[in-house]
N, C-alpha and C positions, 0 to 999 in steps of 0.2 A: 576756315579763314584764320590766318596768322597775322598778328599785328605787332610790329616792333619798330620803335622810333629812335633807337640809339645803337651804337656799334655792338656792345655786348649782347643786347637783346637780339640783334640781327644774327649773331652767332648761334644763340639758342634756337631761334626760329628755323634756321637752316638745318641744324642738327635734328630737331624734332621732325621736320619734313622728311629727311632721309630715313629716320627711324620708322616713321609711319609707312613710307613706301616699302621699306624692307619687311615689315610685319604683314602688310595688307596686299602688297603688289601694286605695281604702277597703275594698273587699270582700275583698281578698287578705290582709289582716293584721288581727289582733285583739290588743288589749292588756289585760293585767291588771297589777297592781303596787302599789307604795307610792310616794307622792309628796305634793307640796303643791298650792298653788293653780294653778300653771301646768300641771302634769300633769292636774289635775282639769279644766281648761279643754279639754284634749285628750281627755276622756272616760275618764280613768284614775282610778277611785275608790279611795282609800286606805283600808285598814281601821283606821288610827289616825292621830293627829296627829303629823306628823314633827317638830314643834317639841320634842317630848319627847326627841328624840335629837340635837338640834342642839347637840352638846357638843364641846369640844376640850380636850385636856390630860389627863394620866394620872389626876390626882386628881379632876377634875370628872367624868370618865367613871366612875371607881371609885365615886363616890357615887351613881351612877345604875345600878349593875350589876343590881339586881333587875328594874327596869323594862326595861333594855336586853335582858336575857335573855328576858323575856316577849315583847318586840317581835320579837326574833330568831326565837323559836319561831312567832309569828304569821305572820311572813314566810315561813318554810319551809312551814308548813301551808298557806298560800295557794298556794304552788307545788305542793304535793302534791294539793290539791283541783282546781286549774285545769289542771295538766299542760301547762305551756307548752313549746313546742319549743325556745325560746332564752330565756335569762335574762341581762339586762344589769344588772350591779351598778355603781352610779355613785358614784365618789369615796368618802369616809367609810371609809377603809381599815380601821380597827379593828373596825367593825361588819361591813363587807362581806366581809372574808376569812372571818369566822366563818360568815356566811350561805352563802358559796360552799362552804366545807368541808362543811356539813351538806347542802346541795343535792347535792353530789357523792356523798355516801353514800346519801341518802334518795331522790333523784330522779336516778339515774345516767344516764338517757337525755336529760336536758336539756343543751343546749349552753350553756356558761358563758363570758360575756365580761365582763372588767373594763374599765370606761370611766373613765379618769383613773388614772394610775399613782401608787403611793406614791412619795414624794420620796426615793428611795434615794440620789440624788446629794447630799442634804443630811444624811441620817442613816439608820442601820440598813440598810446595803446588803443584808443577808441576806433582806430582804423580797422581793427579786427571785426568789429560789428558791421562796418560798411562792407567789407568783403563778404560776410555771411549774408547780407541783405541782397547783394547784387549777383553773386556768382554761384554756380552749381558745384564747382570743384575748385580747390586750390592746390597748387603744386609748389612746395617750398624747396629751397636748395640745401637746407640743413635740418637735421633731426630735431634739434632743440627748439625750432620755431613752431612745430606742429601744435604744441599744447595751447599756445595763445589763441589759435583759431578753432581748434576742436572744442574749446570751452564755449565758443559762440555757436556751435552746431553745424559748421560747414565741414563736409568731408574733405580731409586734408591728407596729402601724401608727400612725404619727403622723398624726392626723386634723386637728390644728390646734385652737387655742383660740378659741371663738366670741367671747370678749371682745375679741380682736384684730381681729375683722371686724364689730364692732358697727356697724350702720347708723345713723348719727346725722343723716342727711339730713332726717328729719322733726322733729328736735328744734328747738324754737323758744324761744330765751332770752327774747324779748320777751313771750311768753305767760306764762312763769313770773313775770317782773317785774310784769306787769299783775295777775296773780293775787294777789301779795303786796303790791301797792301801792308797788313800788319804782320810782324814776326810772331813766333810762338810765345815770346815772353813780353811782348808789348802790352802795357795795361790798356784796357778798353773801358770807357765810361759809357754806359747806356743811358740815354736821356729819353724819358717817356712822358711827354707833356699833357697827355689826355686825349680824349676822343670827341670832345665837345668844343664848339667854337668859343664859348665863354672861357673854357680852360686854356685854350691857346692864347687868348687875349690876356688872361690874368696870371696864369701859371708859367707859361713859357718864358716871359721876360726874366723872371727870377732864376729859372733853370739855365737860361742863356748866360746870365751874369756869372752864376756859379761855375758852369762848364768852362767858360773862357778864363776865369781866374785859375782854375785847375790846370788848364792847358798852358797858360803862361808859366806856371810853376814847374811843369813837367812837359818838355817838348815831345817826349815819346808817347804821351797819352793820346789815344785815338778816341774820338767822339762819334758815337753811332746814335742816330735818332730814328727809331721806327715810327712811321706815320700811319695812323688809323685811316681807313678808307674815307670816313666822314669828314676828315680835316686835312687830307693829304696835300691839297693845293696850298692851303694856308701855311702848313708846316714847311713845305719846300720853299715857298716864297720867303719866309722869315729866316730860315737857316741859310739860304743863299746869301743873305746880307751879313752873316757873321764874319768877323775879322780873322777868325781861325777856321780852318777847314773842318767840316763835319760831314759825315756820310749819312744821308737819308735812305732808309730801306723801306720797301713796301711789300705787302703780302705776308701770308701766314708763315710760309717756309722760312723766309729771310728773318722774320721777327723771332721765330724759335731758335734759329741759328744764333742770332744775336744774344738772346737770353742765355744760351749755353756758353757763349764765348766771353760774355762780359765779366770783367773783374768786379765791378760795382755798378749798381743802377741808381739813378736819380729818377724817382717815379711819382707821378701824380696819383693821389689816393684814388683807389677804385679797383675794379676787377683785375687789372694788370698786376697789382701787388701780389695777389694770390698766384697768378701765373708765374711770376718771377720766383716766388718761394718754392713752387713745385719744381722749377728748373734749377733750384739750388743756388740762386743768385742773391747775395747780400745786397741790401738797398738802404737808401735814405728816402723817406716819403715826404712830399710837400703838397700843400694845397692852399689856394687863395681864391675866395669867392667874393661876392659883393659885400662890402663892409656891413651893411644893414642886415643882410642875410646871416652873417656871422654872429651878430648880436642876438638875433632871434634863436639861432641854433644853440648858442651857449646857454640860453635860458631853458631850453626844452630837452636837449640831448642828455641822456642819463648814463652814458658810458664814459669811462675815463679816457679811452683812446678812440682813434678814428679808423685805424687799419684793422681788418678783420682778424688776422692772426694775432695781433696785439691784444684785441678784445678777448679772444679765446684763451690766451695765456694770462690775461690780466697783468701784463707787464709790457714795457716798451722795448720789444725785441728790435724792431726797426725804428730808428729815431724819426719822430714826426715833427714837422715844422709847418704850422698852420698860420694863416693870415699874415700878420705883420712879421712873424718869425720866418715866413717863407720868403727869404731874401738871399741875394747872392752870397754875401759874406758868411752867414750862418750855415747855409747849405754846403758851400764849398768846404768849410772847416770840418763838417761832419763826414762828407765824402772823403776828404783827404785823410782823415783818421783811419778809415777803412782801407783805402788804397795803400797806406803805409804799413799795415799790420796784417799779414796773411793769417795768423792765428785768430785774430779778432774776426776776420771775414768767415773763417771756417766755423767758429763758435756761433756766429749769428745765423749762418745758413742752417746749422744743425738745430738751433732753437726754433727757427721758422718752420722747419719740417716737423718738429715735435708738436708745435701748436696746430699745424694743419691736420695732424693725426686726430686731434680732438674734434675736428670739424668733419671728419669722414674721408680723409685722404685715401684714395683707392676705391671709392664707392663703385659698385658694379653698374656699368652702363647707364649713366644718368639719362641719356636721350631715349634709350629703350624703356626705362621706367616711366618717363614722361609720356611716351607713345602709348604705353599700357593704360595710363589714366584716361587719355583721349578715347581709346578704343572701348574701355569699360563704360564710359559715359554714352558713347554711341550705341553700345549694346543695350544699355538700360533704357535708352529712348527708342529702341526698336529699329535702329538704323543698320545694325549688323546682326547676323545670326549669333545666338549664344554659343 
């Protein structure tokens, strides 16, 4: 059983399913679970739309508690009905630890694996103890995370972050330029407003303001907006109302083409910033959450920066604009500075790559490593021959 309730986790679940089939064979493994479009393409039919649970922040989540509790119960009942041998709960800590706790009580024979660790190095280190109490195995994305959980006694494996091994060999910048009618030298601004409905509500308006200011200043600027599966309808509806033309693209191929073609990106903080850095795209990062959530976050987060490669480098390689600073004028000014200076763009892209190297850029086959953890647990429990 694979459970993923947001776009990035859906990608991990689909990759893990493919890797398990590749190692065990189609007839040797069956899947059930919760996921999005990518997991559906692997034959995993979800009982509900995961966009309902693509939330972040204490107060955003609090507002969806009744729905979240229903979805939690549906997820546990699916496990009770299907009786999986192993359940892999992917990312989304606040939802998944509750699923794991109920599965531990109501389906005690199921082996439980947490895929993606809570960021105890940034805030709330006590979560490591919760992981150890509930789960049989933990898979982290980065090597430096393992020590926090091994200290609590849970077997922990760093499997690597697939975003750091993204294959961009098939990405074609000229294909994207042709599709949007851009010449080889026309500047392209990539606008990535997030994959959660709360992000589209709070982040996209500031990104729109910034993008339109930049387009007014440079009529040759082309704006491209990749839309995540979970929020594609909302993004297309909002962008359609912009007073300047913007091109919405969907699907993995077109997103990667856009990342390679872009001159600069304006990105919502999250997994996509790592993907952009791997693609060699300089960026400005913005984020705006519920104001009350931001107050709590400022009190408990222990890192100086928000973006993963900024944290790894301990410097602000990509400019970050959070909360009240995530506004049109400030974002536009930061993006304009990059658009106007090719040397600055090249230096930032190089620094981003150097920071990713510290995080394991080029890690060997993260999905294969994750599949090995699942297989090892299955063998330990007598489900597979040794």
